[in-house]
C-alpha positions as CSV (number, residue, x, y, z in Angstrom):
1,M,-4.2,8.7,-16.2
2,P,-5.9,10.3,-19.3
3,N,-4.0,12.4,-21.6
4,P,-3.7,16.1,-20.6
5,A,-6.4,18.3,-22.0
6,P,-5.4,19.9,-25.6
7,P,-4.2,23.5,-24.5
8,S,-4.9,26.7,-26.9
9,P,-4.4,26.1,-30.5
10,L,-2.4,29.2,-30.7
11,D,0.6,27.5,-28.8
12,T,2.7,25.5,-31.3
13,R,4.6,23.8,-28.7
14,S,1.4,22.7,-27.0
15,R,-0.3,21.7,-30.0
16,I,2.5,19.3,-30.9
17,L,2.8,17.8,-27.4
18,A,-1.1,17.1,-27.3
19,A,-0.9,15.6,-30.7
20,A,2.1,13.5,-29.7
21,A,0.5,12.4,-26.2
22,R,-2.8,11.4,-28.0
23,L,-0.9,9.3,-30.9
24,F,1.6,7.8,-28.6
25,H,-1.6,6.3,-26.4
26,E,-3.6,5.4,-29.5
27,Q,-0.6,3.7,-31.8
28,G,2.2,3.5,-29.4
29,Y,5.6,5.3,-29.4
30,H,7.3,3.3,-32.0
31,G,4.1,3.2,-34.3
32,T,3.7,6.7,-34.4
33,G,5.8,8.9,-37.2
34,I,6.9,12.3,-36.8
35,S,5.1,13.1,-40.1
36,T,1.9,12.0,-38.4
37,I,2.4,14.2,-35.4
38,L,3.1,17.1,-37.6
39,R,-0.2,16.5,-39.5
40,E,-2.3,16.1,-36.4
41,A,-0.7,19.3,-34.8
42,D,-1.1,21.2,-38.0
43,V,2.5,22.4,-37.9
44,N,5.5,22.1,-40.2
45,P,9.0,20.5,-39.6
46,G,10.4,23.9,-39.1
47,S,8.4,24.4,-36.2
48,L,9.1,21.2,-34.7
49,Y,12.7,20.8,-34.7
50,P,13.8,23.9,-32.8
51,L,11.4,22.9,-30.1
52,F,12.1,19.0,-30.2
53,P,15.5,18.1,-31.9
54,S,14.6,14.4,-31.9
55,K,11.7,12.0,-31.2
56,E,13.1,11.0,-28.1
57,A,13.1,14.8,-26.9
58,L,9.5,14.9,-27.9
59,L,8.8,11.7,-25.8
60,E,10.3,13.4,-22.9
61,G,8.3,16.5,-23.6
62,V,5.2,14.3,-23.7
63,L,6.1,12.6,-20.2
64,E,7.0,15.5,-18.3
65,P,3.6,17.2,-17.9
66,Y,2.3,14.0,-16.5
67,T,4.5,14.4,-13.3
68,H,2.8,17.7,-12.8
69,L,-0.8,16.9,-13.8
70,L,-1.2,13.9,-11.6
71,R,-2.6,15.8,-8.8
72,P,-5.0,18.2,-10.6
73,I,-6.4,15.8,-13.0
74,V,-6.3,12.6,-11.1
75,M,-5.8,12.7,-7.3
76,N,-7.7,16.1,-6.5
77,R,-10.9,14.5,-8.1
78,V,-10.6,11.5,-6.0
79,E,-10.0,13.4,-2.8
80,A,-13.1,15.5,-3.6
81,S,-15.2,12.5,-4.0
82,T,-14.9,11.1,-0.4
83,Q,-13.2,12.0,2.8
84,D,-12.4,8.3,3.7
85,P,-8.8,7.6,3.1
86,I,-9.3,3.8,2.3
87,E,-12.4,4.6,0.1
88,R,-10.3,6.9,-1.8
89,V,-8.0,4.1,-2.9
90,F,-11.1,2.4,-4.5
91,A,-12.5,5.7,-5.9
92,L,-9.2,6.1,-7.7
93,L,-9.4,2.6,-9.3
94,A,-13.2,3.4,-10.2
95,Q,-11.9,6.4,-11.9
96,Y,-9.5,4.5,-14.0
97,R,-12.2,2.1,-14.9
98,A,-14.6,5.0,-15.8
99,W,-11.8,6.3,-18.3
100,L,-11.0,3.0,-19.8
101,S,-14.1,0.9,-19.9
102,P,-16.0,3.0,-22.5
103,I,-13.2,2.0,-24.9
104,S,-13.0,-1.6,-23.7
105,F,-9.6,-1.0,-22.2
106,T,-8.3,-1.1,-25.8
107,M,-5.6,1.4,-25.3
108,G,-4.6,0.9,-21.7
109,C,-2.9,3.3,-19.5
110,P,-0.6,5.9,-21.4
111,I,2.2,5.8,-18.7
112,G,2.1,2.1,-18.4
113,N,2.1,1.5,-22.1
114,L,5.2,3.7,-22.4
115,A,6.8,1.9,-19.6
116,L,6.7,-1.4,-21.6
117,E,7.6,0.0,-24.7
118,V,10.5,2.5,-24.2
119,G,11.5,1.7,-20.5
120,D,14.5,-0.3,-21.5
121,S,15.9,1.9,-24.2
122,H,15.3,5.5,-23.3
123,T,16.9,6.4,-19.9
124,A,15.5,9.8,-19.6
125,A,12.1,8.4,-20.4
126,R,12.5,5.7,-17.9
127,T,13.4,8.2,-15.2
128,L,10.2,10.3,-16.0
129,I,7.9,7.3,-16.0
130,R,9.5,6.1,-12.7
131,T,8.9,9.5,-11.2
132,N,5.1,9.4,-12.4
133,F,4.7,6.1,-10.6
134,E,6.5,7.2,-7.4
135,N,4.2,10.2,-7.3
136,W,1.2,8.1,-7.7
137,S,2.3,5.8,-5.0
138,A,3.4,8.7,-2.7
139,V,-0.2,10.1,-2.7
140,V,-1.9,6.7,-2.2
141,E,0.6,6.1,0.7
142,S,-0.6,9.3,2.2
143,W,-4.2,8.2,2.3
144,L,-3.0,5.0,3.8
145,S,-1.2,6.9,6.6
146,A,-4.3,8.8,7.3
147,A,-6.1,5.4,8.0
148,A,-3.3,4.1,10.2
149,D,-5.6,3.4,13.0
150,R,-7.7,1.0,10.8
151,L,-4.7,-1.0,9.6
152,P,-2.2,-3.3,11.4
153,P,0.6,-1.3,12.8
154,S,3.2,-3.7,11.3
155,L,1.9,-2.9,7.6
156,D,4.5,-1.2,5.5
157,R,2.3,1.3,4.0
158,K,4.9,2.3,1.2
159,Q,4.9,-1.2,-0.1
160,L,1.2,-1.3,0.1
161,A,0.8,1.7,-2.0
162,G,3.2,0.0,-4.5
163,F,1.1,-3.1,-4.6
164,I,-2.0,-1.0,-5.2
165,L,-0.3,0.6,-8.3
166,T,0.6,-3.0,-9.3
167,V,-2.9,-4.1,-9.0
168,M,-4.2,-1.2,-11.2
169,E,-1.8,-1.5,-13.9
170,G,-1.9,-5.4,-13.9
171,G,-5.6,-5.1,-14.0
172,V,-5.7,-2.7,-16.9
173,M,-3.2,-4.7,-18.9
174,R,-5.4,-8.0,-18.4
175,S,-8.6,-6.2,-19.3
176,R,-6.8,-4.8,-22.4
177,A,-6.1,-8.2,-23.6
178,A,-9.7,-9.5,-22.6
179,G,-11.3,-6.4,-24.2
180,N,-13.6,-6.0,-21.3
181,P,-13.5,-4.8,-17.6
182,E,-13.8,-8.3,-16.0
183,P,-10.2,-8.7,-15.2
184,F,-9.8,-5.4,-13.6
185,D,-13.0,-5.9,-11.6
186,Q,-11.6,-9.1,-10.3
187,S,-8.3,-7.5,-9.3
188,V,-10.1,-4.7,-7.5
189,A,-12.4,-7.2,-5.7
190,E,-9.2,-9.1,-4.6
191,L,-7.7,-5.8,-3.4
192,R,-11.0,-5.0,-1.6
193,A,-11.0,-8.5,0.2
194,Y,-7.4,-7.9,1.2
195,F,-8.3,-4.6,2.7
196,D,-11.2,-6.1,4.6
197,M,-8.7,-8.7,6.0
198,L,-6.3,-5.7,7.1
199,E,-9.1,-4.0,8.9
200,S,-10.3,-7.1,10.6
201,T,-6.8,-7.8,11.7
202,A,-6.4,-4.3,13.1
203,K,-9.6,-4.5,15.0
204,A,-8.7,-7.8,16.5
205,G,-5.4,-6.4,17.7
206,G,-3.2,-8.1,15.0
207,P,0.6,-8.4,14.7
208,R,2.3,-5.2,16.0
209,R,5.7,-3.9,14.7
210,R,8.6,-4.9,17.0
211,S,10.6,-2.0,18.5
212,G,13.8,-3.9,18.3
213,G,16.0,-6.2,20.0
214,A,16.3,-10.0,19.8
215,R,13.2,-12.1,19.3
216,P,12.3,-14.1,22.4
217,A,13.4,-17.7,22.4
218,S,10.6,-20.3,21.6
219,R,9.4,-22.2,24.6
220,A,11.2,-25.4,23.2
221,A,14.4,-23.3,23.3
222,R,13.9,-22.1,26.9
223,K,13.0,-25.5,28.3
224,P,16.1,-27.6,29.3
225,S,16.5,-30.9,27.6
226,A,16.0,-34.1,29.7
227,K,19.8,-34.7,29.2
228,R,20.9,-31.3,30.6
229,R,18.4,-31.8,33.5
230,R,19.8,-35.3,34.6
231,S,23.5,-33.8,34.3
232,H,22.6,-31.4,37.2
């Protein structure tokens, strides 16, 4: 997901958040000093600390808008691009590629980066990152539910949505290391092949979810042994 668009320059709080979001993405959270954020936002320390008393509070302030902007910045664009719910999955991945490919994936996904960098040390930040991932997966799951008639009934759509997120984040990370989009494209191609298999399985009347009860005994289990037959 890209960084939120810079808001009005008259809003001091928004200027601070816009500068911090961009710098955290470009340089990392630990690699960005407060003085750099103040310089880029063109504000003085006296304006910062009443709004964000610590760098951790500023990090939370950067992460919180992502939870609200996911749909207008990311998902609404995808849904406007195609009515096919499965193609929306691949339009979403193509959108991330379009954002990151011009810079050779060098900065990666801002939320994914922060998950790796601060997820273990900042509980509040970890919660916001998890919320962002859950919101992302929930929208994708809704697309999969809209395509339920094209997928095997036994499919766990929530788990598949989480897997798609893993494919995206993993592909971004590998392409960042490679400096080119090839690993990301390979990941998406494998996901496409998996969806093709799922749709083929559904068309062929693939495995259906059991409604409950014990599984039927195997033929071997039902057939009495030779020893038992002789004893009757």
